[in-house]
N, C-alpha and C positions, 0 to 999 in steps of 0.2 A: 424527293428529298426534302426534309423538313428544314425550314430556316428558323432561326433564333433571332430574337431582336431586343436590344438591351434598352431599358427603358431609365430614364432618369427623372427625377422628381423629388419632392420635399416631402416625407414621412413622419409623423410622431409617433416616438416609441417610450413608454414610461417604463423605467427601471428604477431600482433601488439602490443607492451607494450611500455608503457611510463615508463620509468625509472627517477628518480631524482638523480642528482648528489649531493654528499656530501654538496656542497656549497649551494644547493637550499633546501636541509635538514636543514641545518643550520640557513638559512634565516627563514624558515617557523618557527622553534623554536624560532626565535627571534622576529617574529611577534607576538607570544604568549605571550611574556615575559610584565610584567608590570614595570614600571620606576624603581620600587627597584631591581628587578631581572636583569633588564638591566645593572644597575648600578654595580651590583656585577659580571656581564658577564663582562663588560669592565675592572674592576679590575684584573679578571683572566686573561685576554689577555694581559694587561698591564705587569702583572707577567711573562708570559710565553714568550713574544716574543720581545726582545731588541730592536728591529727596529721601535717598537711603541711606542711613549712617549705622555705623558701631555705637552702641550704646555707651561704651567705656573709653571712646575716643572722641564722642561728639562735643562740639563747642559751638552749640547752637547760639546765635545771637540774632534775634530779628530786627532789622532795619525798617521802623515804620514809614521811612521816607522812601521806600523802594520805587514808588512810581512818581517821584517828585518831578523827574525830566519828562516824563509822559503829562504829566498837568500842566507844564509849561510850553507844551507843543504849540506849532502854529494853529491859526484859527481854522484852516482849511481840514486838517485833521480831526479837529474837535467837531466841526460841522458834521463830517462825513459819519463819525462815530455816533453824534447823536441822531443822526436821521436813521441809523440802524436800531432795531429792537433786538434785545438779547435776553433769553432766558436761559437759566440753569436746568436742565433736565436731569442731571445726574442724580444718582440716591445721596443721602446725607451719609458722611464717613464715621463710623464709629471709632475716634482716634485711640482710645483706651486699648482697643483691640491690636492695634499695632506699635504699642510701645513695649512689646516684648514678644519673643518666639517662642516661650515654654509651652509645654502641653501638659496639663494635668494627668490625662489618661495614660501617657506615654511619658514618663521621666526620661530626661536625657543627659542625666548628670554624667560629666567624666570620671573615668577610671583613673585619670592620670592627675598628677599632682598640678593644680592651677599655678602654683608659683615656681615652675620649673622653667627651665629655659625654654624658649621656642626654638625646638630643634630643628625645624623647617628652614630658619633664617640663617642657620650655621652652614656656610658654603661647603660643599665636598672638596676633600683635600686632594689636591692634583696628582696623578699617577701617570708617570711617563710611559707612554703607550709602545707596543711592540713595534710598532713602525717606526717611532722615533729611535727606539734603542737600535735597530738593523741599519738606521739611515747614519748613526754614529759611528757604527762597526765598519759599514762601506767605507767611509772615509779612509780607514786604515789599510784598504785594499790597493790604495794608489792606483786609482783607475784613470784612463785617460778619459777625454770628452765623450767620444762614442760609448766605452764602456760604462761610463756613468748613467748615459741615457738608458743604456739596455738594463743597468741595475733599477733604475727608477721606474719602468716598466714592471720588472719581475717584483719589486717590492709591494708596488701598488696591486699587484694582482693576486697577493697571498688571502686566503680566505681565512676565517676564524679559528680553524683547526692546525692552522700554520702550513697548509699545501699550496702548491702552486700548480694550478688544474689547467692553466690557460696552454694553449697549443704554442710551440716554439715558433711556428711559422707566423702566426698571429703577430708574436712581439716583434720579429723582425719587419714585418709588413708596416704596423703600425709606427715604428721609428720612422722608415721610410717614407710613409704618408706625411706624418707631421712633421718632420724635420729635414726630409730630402737626403738623409744620408743611408745609402744602401747598407743593410746589415745580412750576414750570412747567418745559417742555422748552426755554424760550430762557433761563431763568436757568442751567439746567445747562450749556448750550452756551456761556454768556458766562464762566463758571468755567473751562471746560475749555478755552477758547481763549486764557485768560491763562495758564495752567498749560504749555500745549503751547510757549509762549514764553519758558519758563525755561530753565535750564541742565541738560542739552543741548539744544539746539533741537531739536524735533518729537518729543519726549517725549510721551507720553498720545495720539499721534496714533492714529486708527482705522484707519489702513490705510497701505501703502506710499507711495500716491500723494500723500494728506494729509502724510505725514512728510517727503516730498522739498521738497512745495509750500511747506513752512513754512519748512524750512531755505533754500529760494530766495528767500523772503521778506527774509531778514536778511543776506543777501549784499552785498557790496561791490557798488554800482550798475555799476561798472568792470570788474567780472569780465568775463573774455573768455567770450562765448557765453551770457550770462546770460539775455537776453530771449528767445532762440530756445529755451533749456532750459525756461522759464515756460510757452512753447507747447506745447511737446511733452507736457508733463505736463497742461496743461489741456485742450488740443485732439485729440492723437493717443495717448492714454495707452495704447488696446488694442493699436496697430500698434506702440509701444514695447516693451509687454511680449512681444510676439512675434518681437521683432527683424527687422520689416518695415521696414527703414530706407529702402530705394528708395521706398515708398509714402509715409513721413514727408517726405521731401525733395521729393517730388510735391506734397504737401497742402499744405504750409507755403511752398512756392515758394522754398527756400531753396537755397544752393549746398552742395556736399559740405564745403568747406572750413568753412563756417557749421555745418552739422549736426555736422561733427567738434568742433568748438570745443562745441557745446552738450552733445555727448556726454562731452567730457573735464569738464565743467562738472559735470555729474550724477554722474559716477563720483568725484567730491570730496567727496559727502555721504554721510553715515551712514545706510543704511537699518535698521540696529538700533540705535538711540539709547540703549537700556539694557542692550546685550549686555557692556559693559564692568564691569558689575556682577557679571556671571556669571563672567567673566574673572578678575578679581580674588579672586573666591571659589574659583576653582579652582585659582589659582596657589599656595594654601596646600596643595592636596591632593597630596602626592607620593606617587609609586609606590615602594612598598618592594620591591625583589624578592627571592623567596622563595629563589631560586639564585643562584650565581656559576658560570659555566663559563669556563676557562681553558686553551688547547691549549700545550703545550710541546713543540715539536718538536724531534726528535733532532739532534744537533750534525752529524751526516754526512748525515743525510736528513730534508728538510722534511716528507715524507710518512709518516714514522716518528715516532711521539711518544706523550706521555701527555695525557689528558685530566685535568685536576683540577676534580671538582664538590664544592662546599660548599654547605651549606644555612645561610642566615641565621638565625642565632640571636641578635639583636640584643641584645635586651633579654629573653631568656627566662632565668630563673634555672635553677640546678640544683637539681632538687628532690629531698627526701630525707624518709623517715619520723621524725618526732619522737623522738629517743632516749628521752626522759622519757615517753612515750606507750608506746612499746614496752617498758620496765622495768616502767611500771605493769602492763601486761597480763600479763608473766612472773609479777610479785608475787601478781596476782589468782589466777591459774592454781595457782600453788604452794599456796594454801589449800585445805583439805581441805573447810571450813565456811565458808559465807556468809551473812550476812543480806540482807535483802530489798534494801536500800540498796546496799549492796556488789554484789549481782547485777545491779542496774539499771546501776550505774557500769561494770561489767564489760561489759554488753550495748553501753553508749554508746561506751566505750573501742574494744572491738574491731570495732564499726560504722565508726568513723572511721577506725581504722587500715585496714580492708579497702577502704573508698573511695579512701583515700589509694595504696594498692597498685593497686586499679584505675586510678585517673587516671594514674600514672605509666605504667602498662603501655599505656594507651591512648597516650600520647605517644608511648610508645617504638614500637608499631605504626605510628602515623602518619607518625614520622618515616623508619620503615623501607619503608613503602610508598612514600610521595613520593620518597626517594632512588631506590628500585628503578625507579620511572618514569621519574623525569629520566635516570638513567643509560640507560635504554632509548631514549628519546629522542635523547640525543647518539649512542648507538651507530647509530640508523638515520638520522640527520641529520649524521652526521659531517663531511660536506663543506662544509654550512653553517658548523659551530661552528669548522671550520679557516679557513674563508676569508671567510664572511659572505654567501656567494652560493650559488645551486643548491640550492633546497629539493626535496627528493624527495617522490613522492607517499606518503602516510600517512594512515592512518585509525584511529580509535580501537581497531579490532579488533586491529589490529597490534601494539599495546602489550600488548593484554589477553592475547593468545595468549602472548607471551613473559614476562610476569610472573604468568602464572596467575591472573588476577584478572577480575571480570566486567567487561563493557563500561560499565555505569552506575557503577562505581566509577572506572574510569580518568576519565570524564567528570567527576567530583566532583573529583577530583584537580587536572584542570588547569584548571578553572574558576576564573577569578580570581587565578591564580599567574602570577608573572613570573620570569623569568631574565635575569640581567645578563651579557651576553657583551662581548668587546671592541668588537662592531660595534653594540651598543646594548642597549636594553632590550626585551625581546619576551615577548609573553603566551604562555603555552605552546599555547593552541589556535592561534597563527600557525602551527604546525609541521604541522597535521593539515589535508590538503587532498586532494581525488579527483585522481587522474591522468588524462591522455588520452593517446593515442597519434600519434605524429606520422607523416607519410607514409613515414618511413624505418623504422618500427616501434619506435621508441624511445619509451618511456614518460616522460612530463615531468608536473610538477606544473602544475594550473591556475593555481596562483598566479604561475608564470613566464609562462604565457600572459595574465595580467591585466598583468604589469609591462611586456610588450610591448605591449599595446592601449594602457596609459595613456601610454607612451612616442610610439606613433604619434599619439594624439589630442594631446599636448602639443606635437608639431611640425608639425601640421597647418597649413595655410593659414588664417589667421583670417577672410577674407572668403569662403571656400568650405572650410568643415570637412566632414569624410568621412560618408556616411551609413553605417548599420550594415552595409549590403550591400557598400559598398566597403572598410569595415574587415575584414568577413569575407575578401574576396578578397586584401588585403595580407597578413591573417594566413597565408591558404593559400600566398601566394608565399614565406612564410617556413619553409614546410612544417608549420604547426599546421593541420589540417583540421578545423574546427568549423562548426556551423550558425550561420545569421544569428540565430536565436532566442537560441544561446548567447552570441553576442557581445553582443546586448541584454543578457542576463543579466549577464555580466561589467561592462557599462559601468554598469548601474544598481547593481550591487553595490560599484563604484568610487566611485559618487554623482556621475559625470558627466553631464550633460544630454544630449538628442539633439541633432541636427547644427544644426538650425535656431535652439536657444537657444544655441549655442556660437559663433554668429557675431559677429565682431567688426568694430569700425570701424576700418579701416586708415588 
């Protein structure tokens, strides 16, 4: 029997690792930031670094007596300082280079009116939330103390779509645990049913079937198709979800006209009674384009012209190094001897100036990188930026090779960035897509295939929607040779349901 021994010891092993400096990490983070986020980052830097200033609001006044207190310090401090020798081994500062952050090669003029109101400073108007509206209505239900505790638990558990998906037993257990009050399942259900009939009707429903059923209860009795609609929800829900309309008609014993009226009645209902809350919140979240691209055709030839690419610097200030800080540093370096407090002050001032220089340089590099990437995208997708049509196949590597940056860097640049064009606002990632080869040998973007697929489905007969196999055959007739599984993938990416779920009542 062989025995194995484990030996411990120190060994040397040579490996190659690439470590990013803190400055490189910060630069990578800045590349990912959108215009709005970089504006906030600049504000934070202005607040934390006194050596960095906004050129328009700068009130620099240098006080030559900044070190008068240090000069009048006690003799012990002066003696300690004189005993130390100090040399400035830092590089000379080119102050003129940091009095502006303009870049000649990459103009960054804003496309907005500089005299316009700073819209970011205008507070967002207050909107009453769904929760607050429900709480006000619950007061009118005249609940006792225990019922109010139940109502609070229910309202607090309603999701963004307006549904209450929490287990009834967990509500009862939660109240018993937190308040020491025993609550039965029936008591929770009683309060829940009261809330479900508040405005909007169907709020706090536990599923779609219950949501529609509640809304049907409060409709005008004379509503066309109402009674059949109630029977559909109550007796043939599984068939209705699967759109097996013929089975429903046979099972309920109704005519096609009666079913059609019931179907229209159900279509009037709101399947997401709480979704307007999310929509209202989203209404205040506007996309701020990071770039604007305009094409100016030549007077003699529309195909010949120039692109104007501008970077949005809407609320970004022109940063400068504080003149008082730079003069302070010059005066300190001119002194042959310094006491300890003066040396500490010198280190502080120099570090703040270096930090300001670094931040301005990172902004300059970010701007140069973003503009370089945007110019390359426009060059490769020039047809789209001229006409608003015909996206060409393009991947991240195509840009990386031309601007000589890593693919991961390009990915960070385009992520979350938008461009304003005469044809609308587009995310930069919209222009990246794989290509497929047509039967004629031409390479086209899969985005174009998706658009054609979406158009075919939009115009298909409502009572007999096309299967993925049929869609594949129709694309092939148009010259696009794609597999059925690829059609399925494209359809799912377009968020279009399969054929049986696209069936409509004609």
